[in-house]
N, C-alpha and C positions, 0 to 999 in steps of 0.2 A: 504494499500499500504506500502510495506516495505521501510525502510530508509537505505541508505548506508552511511557508514562512514569510513575514513581511520584509521587503528590502527597500531601504530609504536612501535616496541620493541627496547629497548636500552640495552647496556651492562653496566648498572650501573649509567648512567647519565640522566635518564628520568626526574628527578626532575629539574635539571638545564636546560634541553632542554624545558621543559614545562613552566618554569618560563620565559624563552626567548619568547616562543610563546605567553604566556599570555600577556606579555608587547607589543609584536608586534601587536596582534590583539585587544588589549585593552579590553579584556574580563576576566571574573573570572571563576575559576574552579567551576563545579557543583558537583564534587566528587573527592576526592583524598584519596586513601586507601593504606595501607602499608602491606607487607607480614606478619608482626607481628600481624595484625589484623585478620588474618585467624584463624579459629579453627584448633586445631592439626589434622594432617592427619594420619590415621591408617597406620602402617607399614612403616612410614617415619621417618627419623631422625629429631630431632628438628632443626630449622634453627638457624644460628648464629646471633648475634646482628647486624652485618653489613648487612646481607641479610634481616633481620626483618625490618630494617629501609628503605629498598629499596621500590620503587613504585610498588604495585601489580596492580593498575588501577587508571588512571586519565582521567577525562572528561573535555574537554575545548569546550564550544559552540562557533562555528565560525559564524553560522548564525541561522535563525529559523529552517532550514532544515538539517544543517550539524554540526557534532561534530568531534573534533580531539581527538582520544583516544590514550593512551599510557601505557606502562609498562616497567619495568626492566626485563631482562631475568635472571632467576636464574642461579647461578654459573655453575651447572651441564650441562646447555644447551648453555652457552655463546659461546663455540667454534663452535657450529653449526649455530649461528646467524652472518650473514654478511650483509653488505649493499646490498640491493637487495631482500634478503629473510626476512628482518625484518619488512616488511609491509604487512598487511593483510586487506582484505575488511571485515568490520563488518556490518552485516545486523540486524537491529532492526525490528522485525516483529510486527504485530498488534494482532496476536493471536498465541496460542500454535499450532494450526492446520497449520497455514501458516508457522511457524517456522519448523515444521516437513516436510512439503511439500518442502520448499526451501532447507532444509538440505538434504533430500533424492534425490531430483532432481540434485542438484549441486554436491553432493559428489559421484554420480554414476560413478564407474570406477576410483575413486581417492582413497585416503588414509585417513581414519578417525583417528584423533588423540585424540578426546574426543567426545564420543557419546552424543547425546542430553540427558540432564538430569537436574533435579532441583539442584540449587546451594545454598550455604550458604548465598549468597548476595540477594536472593529472585528472582532470574531469572531462566528461563529455557534456557539452553545454551549448544552449542556444537561447535567443531572446526574440520576442515578437510583441506586437500590439494586436489584440484580437479585434474582431469586427465591431465590437461595442466600445472600443477605445481603452480597454484595460491592458496594462503592461504586465508581461509574464516573462519569467526566466525558468528554463528547465535545465535541471543538472543531475547527472549521475556520477558520483564519486567512484572512480575505478578502484581506488584504494580506500576503503572505508576508514573513517576517523574513529578513534576509540570512544 
């Protein structure tokens, strides 16, 4: 059975927000990664030191079943991010087949922003906006986290 988690995008203050959430929930991050940790992207300009220090992904467990995920929005996309469209539903599937099925079913009639593909962080991942304007992320961790 897939697991659903909220994923919040920020305009450069993700770390401050998640430190606040961490204190509020009394939990510890299970992962925090920065844009500078990414491998170089072909055909893309190098990122600035400021953007390199921004949060690429952070995971905060809220309960046994739920995580709060977040990231900073890169500068080129910040103008498109406003409160209301800065939250996505993240699905963690139990298999690659389930990930493909959920991605294909939910993205039908919508707009795919990142097709399902293997990632540098060891997951099979994709993103889309469904035909009702809801943003989704589908993820299958090839190496399950403890």
